Steps between C-alpha positions, in 0.01 A plus 500: 500500500592847429475775762375798326487865635338815376584844624400854419798732582531872484773724362673496852516124500218491773271197469140602448335157502632154480365138475675160452392141437581155360439477132245777517470831655251789458525859630236757546677846524278770636719793370498762235836452310735777492794565261786280597290212635591150379373146527750239614468130411729267691511127437697226684536318170651638185435402143128446575176557302255724669162672456547858623271777532645824587156694471144363471425737212810360313416133524743207569807432300653145450871569553832319543695645783860443559552720808314752714325771309436863578211665313509866476150664517472743209415859533490812268592431145573139565129453609333592189581160324281332754122502562391784722354241743832330559680586841219758573304545825586406849437116493700255299494123457821331413595133484759246389456126471730220386378387165341152476668232276209519244551871483882465433435229239211681321512642143483878539626845391834484678580858404207635715595699812288791606734534807812562294708802574713755306827368649677173533355292794503125570149453378412364165387532235658831442505739202775741406598684187785712361272796444177640638337809373631799687535281811133536567328238721216458233762387240700267733563136381318352802173632361533246227453206746240653742212308338330815371434462121325822437669646194266765330666792666836590677598670836349443839343164607354304352695603190845459638739338258868443420607803301831489298559876457554458128809305562576247221703260709235477774494163686281367771582191703294285733707320753336194668758419756480138435477263204156489329382334163305713253384476144257798480531864554195757449575863431243771551653796319364843578229598254425872570475572134576737328725619800675163485711315258539131504777223429488304184767263636643421845770243617474285810830407644551230751745417782599167328661731222227445241271751340212536263338764298127570463276714275241713664207688370321827593251370757363558844461113585775285616764383270556133557862377446567132511824321480660156586505470880818624669626482850615842602561740798429826309349622189575830302290703258707709257579584129184682493433613140221761491255550217539766228250740664533876607470418881838435669339338809476109515465362835413168684194483739550130603722199455383151598728190512300181535668175627589308804773500752777274400 
């Protein structure tokens, strides 16, 4: 059994509320969050699959944790890429639970993580990129794995996306933190036409050294990309060739990677 602990800690490292348990712990925090507050997840076992809910309005995330995790509660500009309901009010319900074997073995979207952060943390999947438009939170790579597919506009939630700042060598990576098997990726490209451009070709690169090109069309629906199943630890989206269109703004609303844990 894993001993799990959840804490809410303020900017001065004072503990606001705390709870612990074996294989499951939940925490009701009667507190209005303030800037600098963070959520701490501590686990006696590392390299473990968990279901983690950092906020009741955000929902649970199936994650692979390799060490203790600190989740910084967003404020200001960083807040607008989330639903206005998330982290609001003076009562919050958090929990973490060790995943059941059937959950670990299930076929699922292994890229999905609404609790991902814009920093490197020992909690996977995790999205990163070599560019994000103007460094704004609404264009961060993590937005492309948060489960929100809305793609008919751009900017504040629910239209957050990964923006490439017109950079031709833009690359986004999803790290899984462990080995997975996948043969299917679904891309929801942003479709705020005519503001947006779109990609006519993209390349998927894999941690095993292989890569594959895919043709895309102008569409608001998901682009389903299938390929021979690979066992990998990360996947990259790059070589983004945009259409011959006046708009310079192609972007990605969501990337889904379907498969099983290896």
